[in-house]
DRENLOVO-361520 format. One line per 4 residues: number of its first residue (from 1); their letters; for each residue x, y, z of C-alpha. Coordinates in steps of 0.02 Angstrom, whole numbers, always signed. Example, Ala and Ser with C-alpha at 12.3 -4.5 7.8 and 13.67 -1.06 7.14 Angstrom:
<kedos>
1 = AS = +615,-225,+390 | +684,-53,+357 .
</kedos>
This chain:
<kedos>
1 = MSTS = +5560,+3121,+6164 | +5528,+3116,+5978 | +5339,+3119,+5960 | +5235,+3141,+5803 .
5 = PSSS = +5138,+3305,+5821 | +4973,+3217,+5786 | +5005,+3057,+5885 | +4899,+3107,+6034 .
9 = AHEA = +4753,+3156,+5922 | +4769,+2992,+5827 | +4770,+2889,+5987 | +4621,+2985,+6053 .
13 = RLAI = +4525,+2948,+5894 | +4569,+2764,+5910 | +4507,+2763,+6090 | +4342,+2842,+6039 .
17 = GKRL = +4324,+2717,+5896 | +4358,+2574,+6016 | +4223,+2636,+6134 | +4098,+2651,+5990 .
21 = REIL = +4140,+2472,+5940 | +4111,+2413,+6119 | +3943,+2502,+6127 | +3893,+2423,+5962 .
25 = RDSG = +3947,+2250,+6018 | +3856,+2265,+6185 | +3696,+2316,+6096 | +3694,+2160,+5989 .
29 = IKAR = +3665,+2266,+5834 | +3768,+2238,+5677 | +3860,+2382,+5594 | +3756,+2363,+5436 .
33 = ALAQ = +3593,+2378,+5536 | +3658,+2531,+5628 | +3708,+2614,+5465 | +3536,+2580,+5391 .
37 = AAGW = +3448,+2647,+5545 | +3556,+2804,+5543 | +3540,+2830,+5356 | +3729,+2814,+5333 .
41 = DESK = +3838,+2722,+5210 | +3904,+2567,+5297 | +4083,+2625,+5266 | +4053,+2769,+5386 .
45 = CSRL = +4034,+2647,+5530 | +4200,+2569,+5483 | +4286,+2739,+5477 | +4218,+2787,+5648 .
49 = INGR = +4261,+2627,+5741 | +4435,+2620,+5664 | +4474,+2800,+5711 | +4495,+2860,+5532 .
53 = TLPS = +4355,+2987,+5555 | +4318,+3084,+5714 | +4130,+3075,+5750 | +4028,+3235,+5759 .
57 = DDDI = +3916,+3269,+5908 | +3767,+3214,+5803 | +3857,+3055,+5751 | +3884,+3009,+5933 .
61 = RTWC = +3704,+3048,+5980 | +3639,+2943,+5836 | +3755,+2797,+5872 | +3713,+2792,+6057 .
65 = RICR = +3526,+2815,+6028 | +3517,+2669,+5906 | +3621,+2561,+6024 | +3514,+2614,+6172 .
69 = AEEE = +3666,+2685,+6263 | +3613,+2866,+6284 | +3705,+2877,+6451 | +3869,+2868,+6354 .
73 = IPDL = +3832,+3025,+6251 | +3903,+3162,+6366 | +4071,+3075,+6397 | +4095,+3028,+6216 .
77 = IAAS = +4056,+3203,+6153 | +4179,+3276,+6279 | +4314,+3152,+6226 | +4282,+3187,+6042 .
81 = RDAD = +4295,+3375,+6065 | +4456,+3352,+6164 | +4529,+3245,+6024 | +4479,+3377,+5897 .
85 = SMYI = +4577,+3509,+5992 | +4738,+3410,+6009 | +4815,+3458,+5843 | +4751,+3623,+5776 .
89 = EWRR = +4829,+3716,+5632 | +4871,+3897,+5672 | +4767,+3954,+5525 | +4612,+3877,+5605 .
93 = LQRS = +4650,+3956,+5774 | +4678,+4126,+5694 | +4510,+4142,+5608 | +4440,+4246,+5750 .
97 = GMKR = +4598,+4348,+5778 | +4756,+4349,+5882 | +4664,+4408,+6039 | +4553,+4255,+6035 .
101 = LQET = +4706,+4145,+6016 | +4777,+4217,+6178 | +4615,+4180,+6270 | +4592,+3999,+6218 .
105 = RVSL = +4675,+3922,+6372 | +4638,+4050,+6508 | +4529,+3928,+6607 | +4668,+3798,+6600 .
109 = YEQT = +4794,+3924,+6666 | +4680,+3975,+6808 | +4654,+3793,+6861 | +4838,+3743,+6849 .
113 = RLFR = +4939,+3742,+7009 | +5109,+3688,+6940 | +5167,+3759,+6774 | +5325,+3687,+6696 .
117 = FYCS = +5402,+3779,+6548 | +5547,+3723,+6441 | +5599,+3867,+6327 | +5717,+3838,+6182 .
121 = HFMP = +5662,+3979,+6066 | +5585,+4123,+6163 | +5551,+4188,+6338 | +5415,+4103,+6443 .
125 = WPLQ = +5251,+4196,+6432 | +5232,+4225,+6621 | +5388,+4334,+6618 | +5369,+4418,+6448 .
129 = TPGY = +5360,+4608,+6446 | +5226,+4691,+6339 | +5361,+4748,+6218 | +5428,+4572,+6197 .
133 = MRAV = +5250,+4505,+6178 | +5218,+4631,+6041 | +5374,+4580,+5947 | +5333,+4393,+5959 .
137 = LSAF = +5150,+4412,+5913 | +5187,+4531,+5769 | +5314,+4411,+5695 | +5192,+4267,+5717 .
141 = ADFH = +5051,+4364,+5633 | +5162,+4416,+5489 | +5224,+4240,+5456 | +5053,+4158,+5466 .
145 = EAPR = +4961,+4303,+5385 | +4848,+4314,+5536 | +4732,+4457,+5585 | +4837,+4597,+5660 .
149 = DIDE = +4738,+4639,+5817 | +4906,+4650,+5904 | +4859,+4779,+6038 | +4713,+4674,+6097 .
153 = AVAA = +4817,+4515,+6090 | +4957,+4592,+6195 | +4831,+4652,+6324 | +4753,+4478,+6334 .
157 = RAAR = +4923,+4395,+6352 | +4984,+4520,+6481 | +4828,+4490,+6585 | +4889,+4314,+6620 .
161 = SRLL = +5036,+4381,+6722 | +4918,+4408,+6869 | +4935,+4220,+6900 | +5112,+4254,+6962 .
165 = YEGD = +5040,+4345,+7110 | +4869,+4265,+7137 | +4825,+4100,+7218 | +4949,+3959,+7244 .
169 = HRFA = +5015,+3944,+7066 | +5197,+3890,+7048 | +5307,+3912,+6894 | +5457,+3801,+6858 .
173 = IVME = +5549,+3874,+6708 | +5699,+3803,+6616 | +5777,+3902,+6473 | +5917,+3875,+6350 .
177 = ESVL = +6050,+4012,+6368 | +6031,+4051,+6183 | +5858,+4123,+6218 | +5942,+4263,+6317 .
181 = HDRI = +6040,+4317,+6164 | +5914,+4293,+6023 | +5864,+4467,+5964 | +5677,+4441,+5949 .
185 = ADDD = +5654,+4629,+5970 | +5759,+4788,+5970 | +5891,+4824,+6101 | +5778,+4926,+6216 .
189 = VMAG = +5646,+4790,+6220 | +5774,+4652,+6246 | +5856,+4749,+6387 | +5688,+4771,+6470 .
193 = QLGQ = +5648,+4587,+6446 | +5811,+4529,+6524 | +5780,+4648,+6669 | +5609,+4569,+6689 .
197 = LLEG = +5691,+4398,+6705 | +5803,+4463,+6844 | +5653,+4535,+6936 | +5550,+4378,+6910 .
201 = MSLP = +5683,+4270,+6990 | +5647,+4353,+7157 | +5464,+4301,+7157 | +5427,+4156,+7276 .
205 = SISL = +5313,+4076,+7145 | +5454,+4058,+7016 | +5600,+3940,+6995 | +5707,+3994,+6847 .
209 = GIIP = +5847,+3886,+6780 | +5958,+3918,+6629 | +6051,+3783,+6532 | +6222,+3857,+6489 .
213 = SGAP = +6275,+3849,+6308 | +6407,+3717,+6281 | +6374,+3631,+6447 | +6388,+3440,+6446 .
217 = RKLW = +6215,+3365,+6433 | +6125,+3200,+6413 | +5967,+3272,+6336 | +5970,+3381,+6182 .
221 = SMET = +5874,+3543,+6154 | +5702,+3519,+6080 | +5539,+3610,+6043 | +5475,+3732,+6173 .
225 = FSIY = +5341,+3649,+6278 | +5239,+3682,+6434 | +5161,+3560,+6559 | +5005,+3600,+6660 .
229 = DDKR = +5004,+3499,+6821 | +5013,+3317,+6765 | +4864,+3333,+6649 | +4914,+3419,+6488 .
233 = VFME = +5063,+3467,+6381 | +5061,+3603,+6250 | +5191,+3642,+6118 | +5198,+3766,+5975 .
237 = LLSA = +5261,+3701,+5809 | +5284,+3801,+5650 | +5120,+3741,+5578 | +5011,+3701,+5728 .
241 = GVTV = +4980,+3701,+5913 | +4988,+3526,+5987 | +4903,+3471,+6146 | +4954,+3307,+6229 .
245 = TQPR = +4835,+3222,+6350 | +4889,+3040,+6341 | +4957,+2996,+6516 | +5108,+2901,+6451 .
249 = EIAL = +5158,+3045,+6336 | +5135,+3171,+6477 | +5247,+3062,+6586 | +5378,+3066,+6448 .
253 = YIKG = +5376,+3256,+6443 | +5384,+3266,+6632 | +5535,+3151,+6628 | +5613,+3258,+6492 .
257 = FTEL = +5581,+3417,+6590 | +5660,+3342,+6745 | +5817,+3293,+6648 | +5829,+3462,+6563 .
261 = AAHA = +5809,+3549,+6731 | +5955,+3448,+6796 | +6066,+3527,+6662 | +6016,+3704,+6715 .
265 = VYGS = +6099,+3824,+6837 | +5999,+3924,+6962 | +6015,+4070,+7082 | +6173,+4174,+7067 .
269 = RARA = +6240,+4071,+6921 | +6081,+4097,+6821 | +6080,+4281,+6868 | +6259,+4297,+6804 .
273 = LITA = +6209,+4227,+6633 | +6064,+4349,+6620 | +6174,+4495,+6675 | +6305,+4447,+6545 .
277 = ALAS = +6172,+4444,+6408 | +6110,+4613,+6467 | +6287,+4685,+6463 | +6308,+4625,+6283 .
281 = IS = +6166,+4741,+6227 | +6259,+4902,+6192 .
</kedos>
């Protein structure tokens, strides 16, 4: 499951470049003539069709207009914007504040029916308490020197928890046992967070599995990631948020999640691990 953080974005750019090349070929126009008609340097055409540069909306409109393929404009613009969002540095996401960062995928969450979370570093957001959220977001803001609209960000993040009770959303969660013991916050907050996990296990919408530390396993621990139906994967790296939309990469993460879930314990065994972590806070 080793994947370059920017591989999906790179492949998406190549796919857009390939489609631009096809449109150009079908039009019978040469790249030099297109560049002249658009007022571009000819090298720009080469960069676009080879995926080295992601076209702007205006680039796509100009290309398709000259090639008399205006019907391609909406789909190409949508694909280009999707590619642009696949690998986004946290600094870019933070320009409008932490609250805005929490709201960027709300529509995706509302549309998703099956959420799959693999958590190797921190608790899954559907089951985070406000205190735990505050600790995570504050540490994130400090490290990345982001705007500190923490109260608003916590409120926006907490609002997502309604999905646990609304509609037909289902949440399959697999956690490493180490997450139960990592002191992301003070003892009171961690105790409340572990209690929240115990309560969450009783919800019919949630399946919670924990991979015991030291248990034999065929698949190693890796970056935290989440899968939204079979359409999108998101992971948080130190430098950036990565979105995966390539079907074969999504299939790889689904396979990885399935294998990780097979290492986990559920029900009373998972509850015992949480209870033991809770007892250690004193």
